[in-house]
ZAMAR-230109 format. One record per atom (N, C-alpha, C): residue in one letter; x, z, y. Coordinates in steps of 0.02 Angstrom, whole numbers, plus 50000, padded with zeros to 5 digits. Atoms other than C-alpha are relative to their C-alpha. Layout:
N
AXZY
...
This chain:
266
M499715005450040
M585795387656297
M499714993350021
D500205006749980
D585725369456349
D499654996649941
D500395003150054
D584345361256247
D500264993149981
K499755006750013
K585275344656258
K500575000049950
R499444999750048
R586665350756145
R499754998349930
R500225002850064
R586595342455976
R500005005249945
P500024995350057
P586005353655832
P500414997449942
I499625001750059
I587025353955673
I499565001249939
S500424999650059
S586105350555510
S500315004649948
V499764995750055
V586255361255353
V500584996749964
E499475003550037
E587305348055265
E500634999350042
E499435000549956
E588415345555416
E500345006850007
H499754993149998
H588605364555427
H500455001349940
K499604998950061
K589215365255247
K500654995950001
K499415004349996
K590415350755277
K500525003150045
I499534996949953
I591195359655426
I500305006449971
M499734994050032
M591355376155331
M500524998249947
L499535002150052
L592205367055187
L500654997650032
E499405002249965
E593425358955310
E500415006050023
I499644993949980
I593865376255379
I500345003149940
L499744997050061
L594095382855203
L500624996249976
L499435003950024
L595265368555154
L500605000750046
Y499454998849953
Y596285370955312
Y500315006849987
F499774993250014
F596395389555275
F500405000249934
D499655000350065
D596905385955094
D500704997350009
K499345003149987
K598325374755154
K500445004950039
F499624995149960
F598865387955282
F500265005649956
C499804994550044
C598905401655150
C500564997949953
K499475002550044
K599955391055032
K500664999450038
E499395000849960
E601195387255172
E500325006750018
H499754993549978
H601355405755217
H500005005249944
N499994995550058
N601255413255041
N499525005950008
L500524995049994
L599645422655077
L499514999449942
R500484999950055
R598485427754936
R499285000450027
Y500714999449985
Y596615424754948
Y499604997649940
Y500445001950056
Y595135422254831
Y499304998450027
L500715000849988
L593385415254837
L499655006549982
A500334993650010
A592185429854845
A499244999450008
D500724999249989
D590355435054839
D499624993749980
G500405005950017
G589125420454846
G500424993849989
S499565005850010
S590555408054859
S500325000149931
L499724999450067
L591305414754698
L499464998549948
I500565001850045
I589605413954612
I499904992549999
G500105007249995
G589395396254676
G500544996249962
C499445003350034
C591115391354610
C499905000349924
I500054999150073
I590795398354435
I499364996949973
R500655002150027
R588955393954418
R499824992850020
H500215006549975
H588795377954522
H500594995350014
Q499395003749982
Q590605372054546
Q499994997950073
G500035001449928
G590285372654733
G499535005050033
F500474995749966
F589065379954856
F499405001649955
I500684998750025
I587535388954789
I499554995650043
P500385004949961
P586265375654841
P499645002750062
W500374997149943
W585315387554957
W500445004750041
D499564995649963
D586845396955021
D500204996850066
D499855002749934
D587395395155202
D500625003250030
D499374997449973
D589095403655216
D500544999549947
I499434999850046
I590825404855137
I500315006950007
D499704993450001
D591525421755086
D500664999949962
L499344999550031
L593345425255046
L500235007350003
E499704993549995
E594375440755014
E500754999449992
M499285000050002
M596215444855037
M500245007249987
P499694993450002
P597295459654984
P500165002350071
R499914997549932
R597455470855137
R500664997950032
P499385002149967
P599315467055166
P499984992850025
D500055007049981
D598935448355171
D499504999250057
W500515000249948
W597375451155277
W500295002050067
L499674997749938
L598415460555407
L500514994950024
K499495005049983
K599805447555401
K499684993850031
L500355005949974
L598535433755435
L499935000450075
K500094999149928
K598225440955609
K500644998150038
E499365001549968
E600075439155650
E500164992549997
L499785006850012
L600255421655581
L499524994650025
F500485005349985
F598635412455620
F499884999550076
V500055001149927
V598925407555802
V500124992650015
D499905006949978
D598855390955895
D499854995049944
Q500215004450055
Q597895382255756
Q499474995050023
G500465005149974
G596995369455865
G499305002850010
H500694997849989
H595095371055858
H499785005349950
Y500164994550046
Y595175384155720
Y500275006550029
V499834993749967
V595185401955788
V499865005849953
L500104993950039
L595415418455697
L499725005450044
C500304994349965
C594295432755754
C500015005949951
T499944994250043
T594715449755679
T499595005850029
P500374994249973
P593835466655696
P500345003350060
F499634997049944
F595185471255823
F499914996050065
D500105004349942
D594645457355943
D499345001650035
K500594997949961
K593385460256083
K499374995949983
D500595004250016
D592255445856028
D499735001249930
S500244998650068
S592085452555850
S499405004750002
R500574995550009
R590465460755796
R499995002849929
F500014998450071
F590985464055616
F500635003949980
H499434996450027
H592185473955507
H500464995549960
F499595004950036
F592915458255429
F500224994550049
S499755005449958
S593835443155498
S499604993649989
K500315006650004
K593175425755532
K500494994850026
I499675005849969
I593975408955560
I499444995250018
Y500565004249978
Y592825398155664
Y500264993750035
D499865006449968
D592785380555734
D499745000550072
N500214998849930
N592765382255924
N499704993850033
R500375005849974
R592005364955945
R499245001049991
T500704998650015
T590365372655885
T499785006750029
I500294993649976
I589205386755940
I499505002349947
K500474997150048
K588295398355820
K499665006050033
I500394994549971
I586915409355892
I499675003749943
E500214996150058
E586605423155766
E499445004850019
N500574995649988
N584995433055753
N500225007350007
L499874992849989
L585085451055821
L500735001650015
I499314998749979
I586865449055885
I500084997650072
K499925001649929
K587235449556072
K500724998150014
Y499325002449986
Y588745439356126
Y500144998950074
D499905001249929
D588485437756315
D500304993150013
N499795007049995
N588755418956296
N500704998649972
N499355001250032
N590455421556212
N499904998949925
Y500185001350069
Y589765414156053
Y500604997649959
L499535003050047
L590845410655902
L499684993549976
G500275006250027
G590595394655803
G499895000549925
I500055000250072
I590345389255624
I500645003149971
D499434996150022
D591475400655523
D500005001149924
I499964997350067
I592075407355357
I500185007450007
D499904992849997
D592105426155321
D500585002049954
I499414997950038
I593705434755262
I500005007649997
F500024992850012
F593565452255188
F500675002449972
A499394997150029
A594995463955142
A499815004049938
I500074995750059
I595195472154972
I500585005050001
D499534994449992
D596095488854959
D500105003649934
G499924995450055
G596805501154837
G499445005250001
A500554995150006
A595495513554773
A500235005949958
P499824994250041
P595615531154702
P499834998949926
N500155000450072
N595705532654513
N499405004249982
D500574995750013
D594425546654517
D499364996850027
E500615003549979
E592685539154522
E499625003650055
Q500374996349949
Q591865553054622
Q500374999850067
E499625000649938
E593265552354750
E499884993250032
F500165006749974
F592935533654766
F499315000050033
F500674999849971
F591075536854794
F500005003650067
D499984996149938
D591455549854928
D500344996150056
L499645004049949
L592705538755018
L499584994150022
R500435005749984
R591535523955008
R499445002050047
K500554997649958
K590125534055086
K500235001050071
K499734998949932
K591215539055235
K500124993350035
I499845006449971
I591815521355263
I499374996150018
N500615003849987
N590105513355248
N499615002850060
K500344996949943
K589365525855371
K500324998050066
L499655002049939
L590695521755500
L499904992650015
Y500115007249990
Y590545502955474
Y499294998750026
K500705001249981
K588655503755489
K499895001850073
K500084997949930
K588725513355654
K500384995350047
G499585003949955
G590165503655731
G499754992950008
C500235007049997
C589535486255688
C499324999450033
F500675000249970
F587745490355737
F500045000450076
V499934999349927
V588285495855911
V500354993950029
K499665006049975
K589475481055929
K499534994050007
C500475005649997
C588025469255897
C499545000250061
G500374999549938
G587145475756053
G499255000949993
P500734998750001
P585335479456102
P499614993549997
M500375006350011
M584335464956030
M499365001649962
G500604999450041
G582635462255949
G499455004250031
S500604996349979
S581095473355957
S500195006450037
Y499904993649965
Y580885489156059
Y500265005249951
K499794995250050
K581085499255900
K500734999049981
W499315001650017
W582715490355858
W500475002150056
K499594998149943
K583375493156034
K500055007650006
A499994992749998
A582885511556028
A500505002749949
R499524997950052
R583865513355867
R500714998850023
Y499345001549974
Y585345505055951
Y500255005550047
Y499794995049951
Y585385517456095
Y500105006849969
L499914993750035
L585185532255978
L500675000049961
T499385000550038
T586615526055869
T500605000350047
K499445000249953
K587705523256022
K500205007050024
L499844993149981
L587605541856061
L500555002949956
T499494997450046
T588685545255908
T500554994949986
A499495005250009
A589695528955916
A500094996450066
W499965003149933
W589955526156102
W500604995450007
N499435004650002
N591635517956065
N500034996849931
P500065002950068
P591215506455918
P500664997249974
D499355002650023
D592955498655913
D500415005549967
K499644994350028
K593705515755882
K499715002049933
V500344998350063
V592405519155746
V500214995249945
I499815005150050
I592815502755657
I500745000749980
R499294999050015
R594685505955671
R500105006049954
K499964994150044
K594435523055592
K499804998249929
A500235002250066
A593475515055448
A500544995949965
I499475004350029
I594845502055421
I500605004349979
S499464995450018
S596135516055421
S499835003749935
L500204996650061
L595135525355288
L500034995449939
C499955004950054
C595055509455184
C500704999849970
Q499315000550021
Q596945510255175
Q500295006849978
T499784993550025
T597005528255111
T500464999149940
Y499595001750058
Y597715520854950
Y500264992950009
G499715006649991
G598925506254963
G499774995249945
Y500205005250047
Y598465489954879
Y500494999849941
G499595000350060
G599095490354699
G500345006549981
E499674993650014
E599695508454708
E499615004349950
T500414996450049
T598265514954600
T499754995149948
D500245004450054
D597355507954448
D499414995750022
Y500625003449981
Y595885501354550
Y500064996550068
I500075003849938
I595475488954687
I499275000550023
A500684999149974
A593965491154801
A499874995350058
R500255003149940
R592945481554926
R499515004850032
Y500454995749962
Y592205493355053
Y499644995850052
G500315003949948
G590945487355178
G499305002050017
R500674998649975
R589355488155275
R499464996749958
Y500495003750039
Y588485475255167
Y500065001949926
G499974997450068
G588055482654998
G500405006550000
L499674993550005
L588795498954937
L500764999349997
G499305000650016
G590505491854896
G500105001249926
H499894999550072
H591265491154723
H500745001149985
R499324998650022
R592825495754625
R500104996849932
V499835003150065
V593665486054483
V500725001749984
H499314998750020
H595255488354383
H500464994750032
K499555004549965
K596755480654470
K500234994149958
S499835005750043
S597065469554318
S499564993950016
C500445005649981
C595605459054384
C500344995450051
Y499655003949949
Y596785453254523
Y500744999049982
A499305000550020
A598405452854422
A500244992850000
E499825007150000
E598365433854412
E499474996150039
T500455004549964
T597565419454505
T499844994049956
L500225006150033
L596545405754422
L499774995150054
Y500255005149953
Y596035389454504
Y499404996749968
K500635002850024
K594255383354486
K499744994850049
D500275005449959
D593295368354550
D499485002750049
F500504998449948
F592355370854714
F499924993850043
E500145006149962
E591565355154787
E500554994849992
G499505005050014
G592895344554703
G500715002150016
Y499334997549983
Y594375355254759
Y500175006049956
S499774994550042
S595415367454656
S500185005950045
L499924994349955
L595295384454740
L500085006549960
P499814994050037
P595885402054693
P499435004949989
V500464994550018
V594845415254604
V500405005249963
P499644994950038
P595405431854530
P499914998949925
V500045001150072
V595795431354344
V499415003949969
G500574996050024
G594475444954318
G499364998850038
Y500595001649958
Y593125435854416
Y499355002449968
D500624998050034
D591815439954284
D499865007450012
A500094992849989
A592105458754299
A499855001550073
V500114999049929
V592165457554489
V499274998550018
L500695002049984
L590505448354499
L499495004549967
R500484995550034
R589655459554372
R499985006950035
A499994993749962
A590215474954472
A499584999450063
Q500385001149939
Q589375467354625
Q499274998249987
F500655003250006
F587875457854558
F499665000749932
G500294999850066
G587575461754375
G500054993249967
D500005006450034
D587065446054280
D499964994350052
Y499965004949946
Y587645433654412
Y499844992849976
M500145006750025
M587355418554298
M499254998749997
Q500735000750000
Q585475421754301
Q499774997750069
L500265002449936
L584645411454438
L499465004650026
P500544995949973
P583545421354557
P499334996349997
P500655003549997
P581665417754565
P500004994850056
E500005005649952
E581275401754659
E499855002350071
E500184997849932
E580515411154806
E500585003550036
Q499424996749969
Q582195419854834
Q500584995150012
R499485005149991
R583185403654837
R499954997150071
I500055001849929
I583255403055027
I500635002150036
Q499444997949959
Q584565404255163
Q499875007050027
H500084993049982
H584895422155215
H500195001550073
H499804998949930
H585515419555394
H499564995850046
E500405003549951
E584435414955542
E500444998350060
N499545002149948
N585655405255650
N499784993450031
N500085006549967
N585515391355778
N500714997550014
I499325002649997
I587045380155772
I500014993350036
F499965006049959
F587585366755895
F500734997850006
W499375002449974
W589035355755944
W500055001950073
K499924998249929
K589755361256111
K499894994050045
E500055006049959
E589835343556175
E499504995149969
């Protein structure tokens, strides 16, 4: 990496992420695509009316049909680029829209210089089985596949121990793209809205299931001065993920969770 490239500050990083989000919001309205603020971004919206002060990313979620349609529609969007789990540069089981004028070097992820840039994360939500134990069993299968596939996609980085783990995992996931595709296929075992429950499966956290009424309507809440969509049952969704999300964490935990180096390309 050229040391002369200009680093991007935390505040500038947030400004660029917000610009991507607002562009995406406009795009979704124009193409009748559903999406919602999610995870830390949803907590930030409800608790802080914007970013959690120490947060460093934007998380969104889309019903699977809309998430799949996004790949077909989001092309030729200038310096904003969609990267999905089906693309060779992806290292994750979710999609990202990134600003290709920037470079983001992520800890423990090998990109062979094909770095992405500052981005927003877009997760899919799926139909879930009505039977709770069946949901737990399906979630376990999906999480195991995501964990293997994404770990191998990230490449041999870090300590000797971490690299050894990579090569051992690769023995059972030598084609990580195929593993991730299988996981995404399992996520769609139940069509969105066809059962009483909606689920978020994934490598990060166990995944959760809520009644589909939580997504029956869309509310608009303030986020950094802009009115953005949240599910009508946002309280139940956040409690299923985080418990008492309105309780601030201890001060020592109010830190950024990603170790990234971010630059302008020019």
